[in-house]
C-alpha positions as semicolon CSV with decimal commas, in nm:
position;residue;x (nm);y (nm);z (nm)
1;M;-0,215;-12,703;21,226
2;A;-0,178;-12,353;21,086
3;L;0,080;-12,479;20,838
4;A;-0,165;-12,742;20,711
5;R;-0,427;-12,474;20,644
6;D;-0,170;-12,260;20,465
7;I;-0,068;-12,554;20,246
8;E;-0,432;-12,632;20,164
9;R;-0,495;-12,268;20,074
10;L;-0,186;-12,269;19,852
11;V;-0,297;-12,588;19,675
12;R;-0,645;-12,441;19,617
13;T;-0,480;-12,135;19,461
14;F;-0,271;-12,356;19,232
15;V;-0,579;-12,554;19,131
16;A;-0,770;-12,232;19,053
17;Q;-0,480;-12,129;18,829
18;H;-0,492;-12,470;18,652
19;V;-0,139;-12,563;18,757
20;D;-0,043;-12,920;18,670
21;R;-0,101;-13,176;18,944
22;A;0,251;-13,319;18,920
23;Y;0,400;-12,971;18,963
24;I;0,188;-12,903;19,273
25;K;0,297;-13,232;19,428
26;H;0,664;-13,165;19,349
27;Y;0,635;-12,811;19,487
28;L;0,492;-12,936;19,818
29;M;0,760;-13,202;19,849
30;E;1,048;-12,962;19,777
31;T;0,928;-12,647;19,952
32;Y;0,769;-12,793;20,264
33;Q;0,972;-13,118;20,275
34;L;0,653;-13,324;20,277
35;P;0,686;-13,697;20,220
36;E;0,531;-13,814;19,893
37;K;0,238;-13,987;20,065
38;D;0,149;-13,671;20,263
39;A;0,164;-13,454;19,951
40;E;-0,055;-13,706;19,769
41;A;-0,301;-13,721;20,059
42;T;-0,330;-13,341;20,059
43;L;-0,408;-13,336;19,686
44;V;-0,670;-13,609;19,716
45;K;-0,825;-13,437;20,021
46;L;-0,873;-13,122;19,815
47;G;-1,051;-13,306;19,535
48;L;-0,775;-13,376;19,285
49;P;-0,798;-13,731;19,153
50;P;-0,514;-13,970;19,233
51;E;-0,228;-13,976;18,985
52;G;-0,313;-14,184;18,681
53;G;-0,685;-14,172;18,764
54;N;-0,955;-14,052;18,533
55;R;-1,080;-13,704;18,595
56;R;-1,452;-13,727;18,542
57;G;-1,651;-13,413;18,555
58;P;-1,967;-13,271;18,411
59;G;-2,024;-13,293;18,039
60;P;-2,042;-13,004;17,796
61;K;-2,209;-12,694;17,934
62;G;-2,491;-12,498;17,782
63;G;-2,757;-12,586;17,531
64;D;-3,018;-12,855;17,562
65;S;-2,921;-13,218;17,579
66;S;-3,050;-13,301;17,230
67;T;-2,793;-13,074;17,057
68;S;-2,512;-13,074;17,311
69;G;-2,273;-13,283;17,098
70;R;-2,344;-13,128;16,757
71;L;-2,237;-12,807;16,593
72;K;-2,497;-12,567;16,465
73;K;-2,513;-12,536;16,090
74;Q;-2,431;-12,182;15,981
75;T;-2,674;-11,998;15,759
76;F;-2,568;-11,696;15,559
77;F;-2,912;-11,574;15,449
C-alpha cells in the first residue's frame, strides 16, 4: 500500500510539472514494472483523461463573459 501512495504522489508531481501523459505512463511501466492497465488506471484515478480522450476544462479565465473571446482594441491617445 505504501508503494501505491508513493506512485500517486509521484504522478501528481509530474502532472504539476506538466509532464506529458504518455511519458508518465511509460515511466511507471518501466520504473515500477506496472502492467499497462495498472498504469492507465492510476492515471485515470488521479484525474488524467484516458488516452485519446478530450481534455475538457474551464474556459478562458478572467474578464466578464461578454468580452472573454475578444481582444481589447488598443488606444494610443
